[in-house]
C-alpha positions in Angstrom: -81.2 35.3 41.5 -80.3 31.6 41.6 -77.3 30.5 43.7 -74.2 29.1 42.2 -73.9 25.4 41.6 -70.8 23.2 41.8 -68.4 23.8 39.0 -66.5 20.5 39.5 -69.7 18.4 39.9 -71.0 19.9 36.7 -67.7 19.2 34.9 -67.8 15.6 36.2 -71.4 14.9 35.3 -70.8 16.6 31.9 -67.8 14.3 31.4 -69.9 11.2 32.2 -72.6 12.3 29.7 -69.9 13.0 27.1 -68.4 9.6 27.6 -71.8 7.9 27.1 -73.3 10.0 24.4 -70.0 10.9 22.7 -69.8 7.3 21.4 -73.3 7.4 19.9 -73.6 11.0 18.9 -70.1 12.5 18.5 -70.7 16.2 18.3 -74.2 16.4 19.7 -73.0 14.3 22.7 -70.3 16.9 23.5 -72.9 19.7 23.2 -75.4 18.0 25.5 -72.7 17.1 28.0 -71.5 20.7 28.1 -75.1 21.9 28.4 -75.7 19.7 31.4 -72.4 20.8 32.9 -73.4 24.4 32.5 -76.8 23.8 34.0 -75.3 22.2 37.1 -72.5 24.8 37.5 -74.9 27.7 37.3 -73.8 31.3 37.8 -73.9 32.6 34.2 -72.6 31.8 30.8 -68.9 32.2 31.6 -69.1 29.7 34.5 -71.1 27.3 32.4 -68.6 27.5 29.5 -65.8 26.8 32.0 -67.7 23.7 33.3 -68.3 22.5 29.8 -64.7 23.1 28.8 -63.4 21.1 31.8 -65.8 18.3 31.0 -64.4 18.1 27.5 -60.8 18.3 28.7 -61.4 15.4 31.1 -62.5 13.3 28.1 -59.3 14.3 26.2 -57.2 13.2 29.2 -58.8 9.8 29.4 -58.6 9.3 25.7 -54.9 10.2 25.7 -54.2 7.8 28.6 -56.0 5.0 26.7 -53.9 5.8 23.6 -50.7 5.4 25.6 -51.8 2.2 27.2 -52.9 0.8 23.9 -49.6 1.6 22.2 -47.6 0.1 25.0 -49.7 -3.1 24.8 -49.1 -3.4 21.0 -45.4 -2.8 21.5 -45.3 -5.4 24.3 -47.1 -8.0 22.2 -44.7 -7.6 19.3 -41.7 -7.5 21.6 -38.0 -6.6 21.0 -36.6 -3.4 19.7 -39.0 -3.3 16.8 -42.0 -3.6 19.2 -40.6 -0.7 21.2 -40.2 1.5 18.2 -43.6 0.6 16.7 -45.3 1.1 20.1 -43.7 4.6 20.3 -44.7 5.6 16.8 -48.3 4.4 17.3 -48.5 6.1 20.7 -47.3 9.4 19.2 -49.7 9.3 16.3 -52.7 8.3 18.4 -51.7 10.8 21.2 -51.6 13.7 18.7 -54.9 12.7 17.3 -56.4 12.4 20.8 -55.1 15.9 21.6 -56.6 17.4 18.5 -59.9 15.6 19.1 -60.0 16.6 22.8 -59.4 20.3 21.9 -62.3 20.2 19.4 -64.5 18.3 21.9 -63.7 20.8 24.7 -64.6 23.7 22.4 -68.0 22.1 21.5 -68.6 21.3 25.2 -67.8 24.9 26.2 -70.4 26.1 23.7 -72.9 23.8 25.3 -71.8 24.9 28.8 -72.2 28.5 27.7 -75.8 27.9 26.7 -76.5 25.8 29.9 -75.0 28.4 32.2 -77.0 31.2 30.5 -80.2 29.2 30.9 -79.5 28.3 34.6 -78.9 31.9 35.5 
């Protein structure tokens, strides 16, 4: 029986793969990133799925942070109370979209991690 790999290393490497491939191949990139995370994490399908899910969540966190920074920058460029309101509205809309996309990406990454973890066992 193979030993356990590193869950956090698998999640981190999976996140890097998702960040690179996710731009080129949106759904397939998440699946491949989760698969790689599961292969690195080892220890079975459940552990692989967890590594893939964490990799997908990391991507969602980064996307949400970028959305907040972007909306603040837009509000700052416009200036005044209108800029503050517009920045808040844009930030809320983009933040909600980022949360929805990150949940979807995390689920797809968890499926890839489940397959990778089962293969690595």
